[in-house]
N, C-alpha and C positions, 0 to 999 in steps of 0.2 A: 246910586237909589238912595232917597233920605235913610240915614240909618234910623235903629228901632228906637222909638221912645225910653224911657226906662218905668213909665207908667203903663204901657201897652198892655195888650192879651201876651202870653208865654209862646202864641207859636205865630209864624208865618204860614202861609199856603203857599203849594205850587199845583194847579192843576195840568195835567199831561193830555191837551185835545188837539193832538195832530194825529196824521195819520189818513188812509184813503181807505174806502171799501174796494172788496171785489166789483167786478162787474154785475156779479147776482145780485148783491146788498144794494148797490147803488139803483137799481133797478125798482128793487122794495121800497126802498127808502126814498127815494127822489132827490139824492143827492150825493154826491164824490166824499164828501166828505162825513168819518164816523159820529166826528163829535156834535153831527148838525144832524144826525139820526132823530125823527119825530117819535115821541112819545106820548100820548093823550095831546092837551095843547100844548106841549113847550120841545124844544129840542133837547137830547141828553145834558150837552155843557149847559145849559138855564137850570137844570133840576139841580147838577152838581153843584155849580157856584153859589145857588142860592140856599144849598144846605150847608156848603163849607162858610158862606158869609153870615148865617145867622149863628154860626157859633161864638160862643162868650169865649171860649179860649184863642179866636183866631185872630191875627191883626191884618197884617199885607196879606194880600191876595194876588200871585200872577198867574197866568194864562197863557201857556204855550200853547200855538196852532194855527191854522188859516187865517189869511186875514178878513173872510168872512167874518168872523167872531165878534169881529168890531160893531156889527151891525144886530148882535142879539142881545133885549133888551136884558138891564141889569149888566152882563157882562162886558158890556162896554164900560164901566163904572168900575172896572178892576184897577187895582193899582198897576198895574202892569201887562202889559200885553204884548208878547214877544212873538214874531213870526217862527215858523217851524221852520225847522232843518231836516237834513235826511235821514236821521234815524232818533231812536227814543234815549240814546244815552247822549248824542250830542244837544236835544231838545232839554233833557234834564239839567245837563252839566251849564248849558247856555244860558238857559232862565236861572241858576242858582249865580251865575258871575255878574249879572245882570241887576239879579234883586239883592245881592251883597249880605244874607241873614248874619248876623248873629244873636239868634236863638234856637229854637229847635224850630225844625221846617217837617209842616205836615205835606204828605208827596200822595198824590190820588191821581185814577185814570178818571177817563171822563166818560167812558161808555158803560155808565152804571146810572141810570135815570132814576132807582127805585133809592139811591143813597138819599139819609135823611139828618137834618142838624142834631137828632138825638143820639143815631150812631156815632156820628163824631164826637159829638161830648163825651159820650160814655168811654169811649178808646183814649181821647186827650187826658181825659180827666184822669186817667191810670197809667198813663205812660211815665216811667221814672225818669225825675228830672238830670239824671248824669246817664242815661243810657245812650249809646251811641245811636242805635237803632232800636227803635220799638213796632215790633210787628203782629197785625192782630190774627188771632186763631180762634175758633171753635168747633167743637165738637159735632163731627159730621150728620148726628141721629138731627142735632137742633136745626142744621141747615134743612134737613131734608123735609121737617115737620112743616115747615115755611113754605118751601120750594119744592114738593112732591115732584118725584121723578127727574128732578135736576140733574144734567149730565156732568155738572163741574167735576174735578180732578178733588181725589180726596187722598190722604195717605194713612195707609192701617199701623199701626205703631204697638208696642205692648202695652200702651195705657189707654189705647181705643182706637177712634178713625178719624182723623181730623182735619179741617178744611183753613185756608187763608184766605186773605183778604187780596185787595187792588190798590192797599193802601200803605202807606209804612210812615213811621217818624224816624227824622236825622238831624241829630244835633247836628248843627252848623263847625262847630270846633273839631268834629270830627271828619270831615267832608273830605280832607286831603289825605287821611291814613284810608279812607274808606273808597276813595276812588276807584283803585283796581278792582275790589271786588264787587262793588257794586258794576262797574265793566261788565266783570266776569259773570254776575248771579243774570244778569240782563240780556247776554248775549246766548245762556243756557237757559232761560225760564220757560219754553216752551216743550222741554224734552226732559221729563224728569229724572230719567237713567243719569243725566249729563249734569241735572243739578245735585243729585246723590251724591255722585263722583267727587264734587268738590267736596266731599267732607272726608276722604282718603279709603284708600282700598279696602283696609281693615275695617272703616267705622260702614262704610257703605254694607259691606257683605254682612255684617251685624242688623244693619239697616234692611236691607234686602229679606233678611228672615224673620224679621218685627221682634227681635231681641231687645231693641233698644223704646224707650220713652221719648215723650216731648220733651222731657227736661236734660234729659241726655244730648238730645239733638242741640237744643240752646245751649248746653255747657261745652259740645264739640266747635260749635262756630264762635263761641267766646274764646277758646281754645286756640281756634286757627287765626281770626281775624286779630288778634291780642284786644279785643273790645268788646265794652260790656254789650251784649247783645240779650234783649229781651222779645218772649212772647208774650202779649197780651192775651189773657185766656179769656172763653165767654165774651167774645164780642158780637156784635149784632152779625143775624143772618142775611142781612141783605150785603155786606161786607164782598163775598165771593163773587157776586153776580157780575157778569160780564158778558156786553152782547157785540160778540163776533164775527157770527155768521148766520145764515139762512135758519138752521136749528136753533140758535138761540135765541133770533129774532120771532121765530114762531111762539116760541113757546111763554116769550115775554108777553107777546098780544096773546096769548090763551090765561096766560095765570091771573087769578085772583086772590086778594089779601085772605088768608085764613080766617076763620070767624072763630074767637073764642067765648 
């Protein structure tokens, strides 16, 4: 793909829009493709794509998912549409190989129709230029104020209870060094205990006893990977939302924005 212009915005973006629904979710949503689940008047992928496309920080956008995405308004205008493969790892590394980024890359899932341009802009504006990975987190109490009774997984540490998003920024120059760690984290992403074990036995024990802070977790990840990994704190409350199952679906369709 054509290389980045020197005057272009500082980020490319990849939207991971693959994956099929369970039979129950397919019956509810009317489609087997998770990215095409409807919310209000648009499919999830269109909400996400338009939020990313509206960002002043984003240049090229690549979308990986089923062929049907090419028929979605606005998404059909993506700089790159890549057919999905058989795993999230294959989708991510496959699209990066096609995109050939030379700058930082925003990675986001497509299972969250509440994402906004403002949320992305706030996150991207605060990502350190030379970090290998930047990851958005926020305090759980802030999340719950906007999404009462939501059951998204949070982590209690010495400095409070935190929750993370389904997004990350990766520096293109760090991708070769990060590939092993990305594969390892993606393989463990559904199992918190397995994720924590990646920090090493001694640290994992301190973690389980809530004797470490979020800064110490960040420092430990940097130590293990040998790369500058940064948590971006106080990000938007919409970032942790992901609609995976009937309970999530029902919650989203009952939820109304808080009135301030």
